[in-house]
Structure formats: C-alpha cells, structure tokens
C-alpha positions as CSV (number, residue, x, y, z in Angstrom):
1,M,75.9,97.5,77.6
2,T,76.2,99.9,80.6
3,T,78.4,102.8,81.1
4,H,78.6,102.2,84.9
5,P,81.9,100.6,85.9
6,D,80.4,98.4,88.7
7,T,77.5,96.5,87.3
8,S,78.0,93.7,89.9
9,A,76.7,96.1,92.6
10,R,73.3,96.0,90.9
11,R,72.5,92.3,91.5
12,P,70.1,91.2,94.2
13,H,71.2,91.3,97.8
14,L,70.4,87.7,98.4
15,T,72.7,86.5,95.6
16,R,75.5,88.6,97.1
17,L,74.9,87.1,100.6
18,L,75.2,83.6,99.1
19,A,78.4,84.5,97.2
20,A,79.9,85.9,100.4
21,A,78.9,82.7,102.3
22,R,80.7,80.6,99.7
23,L,83.8,82.7,100.0
24,T,83.8,82.4,103.8
25,A,83.3,78.6,103.5
26,A,86.3,78.5,101.3
27,G,88.5,80.3,103.9
28,F,88.3,83.8,102.6
29,D,86.9,86.9,104.3
30,G,83.7,87.3,102.1
31,R,81.6,90.3,102.9
32,V,78.7,92.2,101.3
33,E,79.0,96.0,100.9
34,H,76.2,98.4,100.3
35,V,77.2,100.7,97.4
36,L,76.1,104.3,97.2
37,S,76.9,106.9,94.5
38,P,77.8,110.4,95.7
39,E,75.1,113.0,95.6
40,T,75.6,115.2,92.6
41,I,73.5,117.7,90.7
42,D,72.2,114.9,88.5
43,G,71.2,112.7,91.5
44,G,72.9,109.9,93.4
45,G,71.9,107.3,95.8
46,E,71.8,103.5,96.1
47,L,73.5,101.4,93.4
48,G,73.1,98.1,95.2
49,Y,75.4,95.5,96.8
50,R,78.8,93.9,96.0
51,V,80.8,91.1,97.4
52,R,84.5,91.5,98.4
C-alpha cells in the first residue's frame, strides 16, 4: 500500500502512451502528462506519467 494519492503516475511511460492511443481511437482526447512533485525541504522531482 502506498500513501501517495496518484500511483498511476508511476507506471511506465510506454504503457501510458498506449492507453492514450486507445482513448484517442475511441474518440476521446487522450493525452499523457509528465507528473512532477513540488520541490520541498524533503525533496521533490519526477513522479512519472499519467493519462487523461
């Protein structure tokens, strides 16, 4: 179990591109977004990719 609310952003980029292509083929506006966390005292940086 993870405490991060957006675990889908951690999946491989290629998987996200394929999911976006399936959405586009179905008539939706599928897109892949690069997800970054804000820089804080504890760190920050890249979380991964998500499809919308």
